Z-matrix of the N, CA and C atoms (Angstrom, degrees):
N
C 1 1.451
C 2 1.518 1 107.42
N 3 1.325 2 117.14 1 131.78
C 4 1.457 3 120.86 2 179.19
C 5 1.522 4 109.64 3 -72.05
N 6 1.333 5 114.11 4 160.88
C 7 1.458 6 119.38 5 178.50
C 8 1.516 7 110.79 6 -62.26
N 9 1.351 8 116.86 7 -38.97
C 10 1.471 9 120.33 8 177.47
C 11 1.523 10 110.58 9 -61.02
N 12 1.333 11 115.93 10 -42.96
C 13 1.470 12 120.30 11 179.95
C 14 1.522 13 110.04 12 -66.21
N 15 1.335 14 117.87 13 -38.60
C 16 1.460 15 121.02 14 178.65
C 17 1.527 16 110.18 15 -62.70
N 18 1.345 17 116.37 16 -40.40
C 19 1.466 18 120.03 17 178.21
C 20 1.524 19 111.05 18 -66.11
N 21 1.323 20 116.83 19 -37.77
C 22 1.459 21 121.24 20 177.78
C 23 1.531 22 110.66 21 -63.68
N 24 1.329 23 116.31 22 -45.00
C 25 1.465 24 121.12 23 177.59
C 26 1.521 25 109.68 24 -61.92
N 27 1.339 26 116.09 25 -41.16
C 28 1.467 27 120.65 26 179.68
C 29 1.526 28 111.08 27 -60.72
N 30 1.323 29 117.32 28 -46.55
C 31 1.480 30 120.46 29 -179.80
C 32 1.529 31 111.39 30 -62.85
N 33 1.333 32 116.75 31 -43.25
C 34 1.462 33 120.56 32 -179.24
C 35 1.523 34 110.94 33 -65.84
N 36 1.310 35 116.75 34 -43.93
C 37 1.461 36 120.45 35 -178.30
C 38 1.521 37 111.05 36 -69.56
N 39 1.333 38 116.78 37 -34.07
C 40 1.460 39 120.87 38 -179.97
C 41 1.526 40 110.80 39 -58.79
N 42 1.309 41 116.07 40 -39.26
C 43 1.459 42 120.88 41 179.65
C 44 1.522 43 111.27 42 -65.96
N 45 1.339 44 117.01 43 -27.64
C 46 1.466 45 120.89 44 -176.06
C 47 1.525 46 114.78 45 -96.21
N 48 1.346 47 118.61 46 -41.60
C 49 1.465 48 118.72 47 -169.08
C 50 1.521 49 116.31 48 -123.85
N 51 1.292 50 119.44 49 -7.98
C 52 1.450 51 119.82 50 179.26
C 53 1.520 52 112.29 51 106.14
N 54 1.320 53 115.33 52 158.84
C 55 1.460 54 122.68 53 -171.54
C 56 1.532 55 114.32 54 -65.43
N 57 1.343 56 119.77 55 -41.88
C 58 1.471 57 121.69 56 -177.90
C 59 1.525 58 111.78 57 -61.57
N 60 1.314 59 117.03 58 -43.72
C 61 1.461 60 120.95 59 -179.75
C 62 1.524 61 110.40 60 -66.80
N 63 1.328 62 117.22 61 -35.55
C 64 1.457 63 121.62 62 -179.65
C 65 1.522 64 110.50 63 -65.90
N 66 1.317 65 117.03 64 -45.01
C 67 1.459 66 121.11 65 179.69
C 68 1.521 67 110.11 66 -59.20
N 69 1.313 68 117.95 67 -44.41
C 70 1.455 69 122.36 68 178.39
C 71 1.517 70 110.90 69 -64.01
N 72 1.324 71 118.35 70 -44.19
C 73 1.454 72 123.41 71 179.80
C 74 1.525 73 110.88 72 -61.23
N 75 1.317 74 118.25 73 -47.74
C 76 1.460 75 122.17 74 -178.69
C 77 1.529 76 111.15 75 -65.03
N 78 1.322 77 117.97 76 -42.75
C 79 1.466 78 121.37 77 178.93
C 80 1.523 79 110.77 78 -63.58
N 81 1.312 80 117.31 79 -40.85
C 82 1.464 81 121.34 80 178.70
C 83 1.520 82 110.81 81 -65.28
N 84 1.305 83 118.21 82 -43.12
C 85 1.461 84 121.74 83 -179.11
C 86 1.522 85 110.95 84 -63.11
N 87 1.320 86 118.36 85 -44.48
C 88 1.452 87 121.90 86 -179.15
C 89 1.523 88 110.40 87 -68.13
N 90 1.326 89 118.50 88 -43.55
C 91 1.459 90 122.49 89 -179.62
C 92 1.520 91 111.33 90 -65.91
N 93 1.298 92 118.23 91 -42.84
C 94 1.457 93 122.43 92 -177.22
C 95 1.519 94 111.68 93 -61.74
N 96 1.303 95 118.54 94 -41.94
C 97 1.454 96 120.86 95 -177.49
C 98 1.523 97 112.53 96 -78.51
N 99 1.314 98 118.54 97 -14.90
C 100 1.457 99 121.81 98 -175.42
C 101 1.524 100 113.32 99 -81.37
N 102 1.314 101 120.10 100 -18.29
C 103 1.460 102 122.21 101 -176.93
C 104 1.522 103 109.90 102 -78.91
N 105 1.341 104 114.60 103 131.03
C 106 1.457 105 121.75 104 178.75
C 107 1.527 106 107.85 105 -127.09
N 108 1.331 107 117.38 106 149.65
C 109 1.460 108 121.71 107 179.86
C 110 1.524 109 110.24 108 -102.88
N 111 1.336 110 115.60 109 140.61
C 112 1.459 111 122.70 110 -177.68
C 113 1.528 112 109.52 111 -123.46
N 114 1.351 113 117.11 112 146.02
C 115 1.468 114 119.71 113 179.73
C 116 1.525 115 112.90 114 -82.42
N 117 1.332 116 115.10 115 140.99
C 118 1.462 117 121.84 116 171.34
C 119 1.524 118 106.19 117 -78.36
N 120 1.332 119 117.62 118 150.75
C 121 1.466 120 122.23 119 -178.53
C 122 1.535 121 110.96 120 -51.57
N 123 1.333 122 116.74 121 140.93
C 124 1.470 123 120.87 122 -179.59
C 125 1.525 124 111.94 123 -58.83
N 126 1.331 125 115.53 124 139.11
C 127 1.458 126 121.70 125 176.94
C 128 1.516 127 115.01 126 75.12
N 129 1.328 128 117.47 127 9.40
C 130 1.474 129 121.29 128 -176.49
C 131 1.524 130 110.44 129 -107.24
N 132 1.328 131 115.61 130 131.93
C 133 1.465 132 121.97 131 167.36
C 134 1.522 133 104.86 132 -100.08
N 135 1.328 134 116.87 133 109.32
C 136 1.463 135 122.17 134 -168.32
C 137 1.524 136 113.48 135 -95.43
N 138 1.344 137 115.26 136 129.16
C 139 1.467 138 120.91 137 176.04
C 140 1.526 139 110.38 138 -70.56
N 141 1.315 140 116.26 139 132.07
C 142 1.462 141 123.01 140 173.67
C 143 1.522 142 105.92 141 -103.84
N 144 1.320 143 116.21 142 126.28
C 145 1.471 144 120.63 143 -174.95
C 146 1.520 145 112.00 144 -113.19
N 147 1.326 146 114.46 145 161.13
C 148 1.461 147 122.93 146 -177.69
C 149 1.532 148 113.00 147 -72.24
N 150 1.314 149 117.15 148 -15.18
C 151 1.460 150 121.92 149 179.99
C 152 1.516 151 110.09 150 -154.02
N 153 1.342 152 117.31 151 178.31
C 154 1.466 153 121.92 152 -174.74
C 155 1.530 154 113.95 153 -83.06
N 156 1.320 155 116.23 154 62.72
C 157 1.458 156 119.21 155 177.97
C 158 1.513 157 112.27 156 -179.58
N 159 1.326 158 115.33 157 160.63
C 160 1.460 159 120.39 158 -178.85
C 161 1.519 160 112.74 159 -71.73
N 162 1.320 161 117.93 160 -14.84
C 163 1.462 162 120.72 161 177.96
C 164 1.541 163 112.44 162 -77.48
N 165 1.322 164 117.10 163 -13.01
C 166 1.464 165 121.10 164 178.79
C 167 1.529 166 110.20 165 -81.96
N 168 1.314 167 116.11 166 150.32
C 169 1.468 168 120.42 167 -178.48
C 170 1.532 169 111.49 168 -69.04
N 171 1.337 170 114.30 169 153.45
C 172 1.462 171 121.22 170 178.07
C 173 1.528 172 108.94 171 -81.46
N 174 1.325 173 116.26 172 126.73
C 175 1.462 174 122.88 173 -179.73
C 176 1.527 175 110.47 174 -87.47
N 177 1.337 176 115.19 175 -43.18
C 178 1.462 177 122.13 176 -179.87
C 179 1.523 178 107.86 177 -164.20
N 180 1.323 179 116.41 178 174.54
C 181 1.462 180 121.94 179 178.42
C 182 1.523 181 107.75 180 -123.32
N 183 1.337 182 116.22 181 127.57
C 184 1.465 183 120.58 182 178.28
C 185 1.523 184 109.67 183 -78.55
N 186 1.316 185 118.18 184 141.45
C 187 1.466 186 121.02 185 179.74
C 188 1.529 187 111.45 186 -74.50
N 189 1.324 188 115.73 187 163.59
C 190 1.464 189 120.77 188 174.40
C 191 1.524 190 109.17 189 -57.19
N 192 1.327 191 116.49 190 141.20
C 193 1.459 192 121.08 191 177.93
C 194 1.514 193 114.89 192 82.00
N 195 1.321 194 117.70 193 9.19
C 196 1.469 195 120.92 194 -177.75
C 197 1.526 196 111.60 195 -66.75
N 198 1.318 197 115.20 196 145.68
C 199 1.463 198 123.66 197 171.43
C 200 1.520 199 105.95 198 -113.85
N 201 1.336 200 116.88 199 132.16
C 202 1.469 201 119.85 200 -174.60
C 203 1.526 202 111.92 201 -125.05
N 204 1.338 203 116.62 202 145.89
C 205 1.461 204 119.53 203 171.08
C 206 1.528 205 107.81 204 -82.68
N 207 1.308 206 117.20 205 149.42
C 208 1.463 207 120.69 206 172.55
C 209 1.521 208 106.15 207 -120.88
N 210 1.334 209 115.91 208 114.11
C 211 1.460 210 120.83 209 -178.34
C 212 1.519 211 111.76 210 -86.56
N 213 1.344 212 115.66 211 -37.57
C 214 1.452 213 121.06 212 176.94
C 215 1.524 214 107.61 213 -160.95
N 216 1.337 215 116.47 214 169.39
C 217 1.454 216 121.01 215 -179.07
C 218 1.521 217 109.23 216 -132.78
N 219 1.349 218 115.25 217 152.91
C 220 1.454 219 120.81 218 -177.45
C 221 1.528 220 109.84 219 -149.49
N 222 1.335 221 118.11 220 152.11
C 223 1.455 222 119.23 221 176.61
C 224 1.531 223 111.20 222 -74.95
N 225 1.325 224 115.72 223 152.02
C 226 1.463 225 121.60 224 179.05
C 227 1.515 226 109.80 225 -163.92
N 228 1.325 227 116.94 226 -149.73
C 229 1.453 228 122.68 227 178.96
C 230 1.530 229 110.43 228 -59.55
N 231 1.334 230 116.65 229 137.52
C 232 1.461 231 120.83 230 176.14
C 233 1.522 232 109.61 231 -77.20
N 234 1.338 233 116.20 232 131.25
C 235 1.464 234 122.77 233 -176.59
C 236 1.528 235 108.86 234 -132.00
N 237 1.342 236 116.46 235 139.59
C 238 1.462 237 121.88 236 173.63
C 239 1.522 238 108.23 237 -98.58
N 240 1.332 239 116.39 238 132.58
C 241 1.458 240 120.80 239 -179.19
C 242 1.511 241 111.12 240 -148.58
N 243 1.314 242 117.27 241 -169.90
C 244 1.467 243 122.14 242 -178.00
C 245 1.529 244 114.19 243 -59.87
N 246 1.328 245 116.95 244 -25.53
C 247 1.463 246 120.57 245 -178.56
C 248 1.522 247 112.37 246 -107.86
N 249 1.333 248 116.36 247 29.49
C 250 1.460 249 120.84 248 176.33
C 251 1.515 250 112.88 249 104.33
N 252 1.317 251 114.67 250 -169.24
C 253 1.459 252 122.17 251 178.30
C 254 1.517 253 107.59 252 -108.03
N 255 1.322 254 115.88 253 129.52
C 256 1.460 255 119.83 254 -173.79
C 257 1.531 256 111.22 255 -148.62
N 258 1.325 257 115.31 256 149.26
C 259 1.465 258 120.55 257 171.47
C 260 1.528 259 110.63 258 -104.78
N 261 1.332 260 117.40 259 9.73
C 262 1.468 261 122.12 260 179.44
C 263 1.529 262 108.98 261 -84.41
N 264 1.324 263 115.74 262 133.35
C 265 1.468 264 122.72 263 175.92
C 266 1.515 265 108.80 264 -119.98
N 267 1.329 266 115.21 265 136.41
C 268 1.463 267 122.60 266 -177.17
C 269 1.518 268 110.78 267 -98.48
N 270 1.327 269 116.25 268 127.61
C 271 1.462 270 121.33 269 175.31
C 272 1.523 271 107.47 270 -85.22
N 273 1.354 272 116.12 271 115.80
C 274 1.471 273 120.37 272 -175.81
C 275 1.524 274 112.81 273 -107.15
N 276 1.319 275 116.45 274 -9.10
C 277 1.466 276 122.22 275 177.50
C 278 1.521 277 106.62 276 -170.28
N 279 1.292 278 117.67 277 174.46
C 280 1.454 279 121.73 278 -179.26
C 281 1.531 280 110.16 279 -59.97
N 282 1.342 281 117.29 280 112.60
C 283 1.462 282 121.39 281 178.99
C 284 1.515 283 114.16 282 72.63
N 285 1.334 284 118.42 283 22.30
C 286 1.462 285 121.89 284 -179.65
C 287 1.532 286 109.95 285 -128.91
N 288 1.351 287 115.04 286 126.14
C 289 1.455 288 121.65 287 -176.35
C 290 1.520 289 111.44 288 -131.82
N 291 1.346 290 116.11 289 147.94
C 292 1.462 291 122.65 290 172.82
C 293 1.527 292 107.50 291 -131.28
N 294 1.340 293 115.81 292 151.90
C 295 1.455 294 120.53 293 177.15
C 296 1.525 295 109.89 294 -69.82
N 297 1.325 296 115.98 295 132.72
C 298 1.457 297 121.85 296 179.76
C 299 1.532 298 111.92 297 -66.87
N 300 1.332 299 118.08 298 -17.58
C 301 1.467 300 122.41 299 178.95
C 302 1.527 301 111.35 300 -65.76
N 303 1.329 302 117.68 301 -14.14
C 304 1.467 303 122.99 302 180.00
C 305 1.525 304 113.29 303 -109.28
N 306 1.339 305 116.88 304 6.68
C 307 1.465 306 121.21 305 -176.52
C 308 1.526 307 109.15 306 -120.52
N 309 1.321 308 117.02 307 130.29
C 310 1.458 309 121.74 308 -179.44
C 311 1.528 310 109.77 309 -85.02
N 312 1.343 311 114.88 310 90.90
C 313 1.465 312 120.26 311 178.85
C 314 1.520 313 111.28 312 -96.39
N 315 1.339 314 116.99 313 -9.90
C 316 1.458 315 120.45 314 -177.72
C 317 1.511 316 113.57 315 80.74
N 318 1.344 317 116.59 316 10.76
C 319 1.463 318 120.79 317 -177.49
C 320 1.524 319 110.10 318 -147.90
N 321 1.330 320 115.65 319 150.95
C 322 1.470 321 120.47 320 173.54
C 323 1.527 322 110.96 321 -89.40
N 324 1.324 323 116.79 322 -4.66
C 325 1.463 324 121.17 323 -177.94
C 326 1.521 325 111.70 324 -115.86
N 327 1.316 326 114.22 325 -163.47
C 328 1.452 327 121.22 326 179.94
C 329 1.529 328 110.54 327 -73.87
N 330 1.334 329 115.61 328 134.46
C 331 1.470 330 120.55 329 176.95
C 332 1.530 331 111.24 330 -115.77
N 333 1.317 332 116.60 331 -6.48
C 334 1.463 333 122.89 332 179.47
C 335 1.533 334 107.69 333 -132.81
N 336 1.326 335 118.33 334 166.65
C 337 1.461 336 120.69 335 178.92
C 338 1.530 337 111.87 336 -62.39
N 339 1.303 338 116.18 337 156.15
C 340 1.467 339 121.54 338 175.04
C 341 1.526 340 109.04 339 -68.63
N 342 1.334 341 115.96 340 141.67
C 343 1.477 342 120.33 341 176.79
C 344 1.529 343 108.12 342 -69.06
N 345 1.322 344 116.18 343 143.47
C 346 1.470 345 119.43 344 179.34
C 347 1.509 346 110.99 345 -97.61
């Protein structure tokens, strides 16, 4: 949904349900459409870690052919992988990170906002 469309929805909803509900509705619409899924490198079972680095414990392992959402990205341990060497880590869920060197984002840099 475009920002203009989100503002239009906000104005229409404001007339019907009140300002607090409109703010929540607009934020949800913008956030929902912003998530994109990216493929993990072919033939790779990727470790998902508790934080942005190899020193963090492994939470789970993604299967070959996995597609992952990236909510935000943050710097961490430098890792060499199929897509180069990178210190960027992708947040794929609450407290779950994977090295960007194993994810085909089409870029050597950040493709999502920095994690706060």
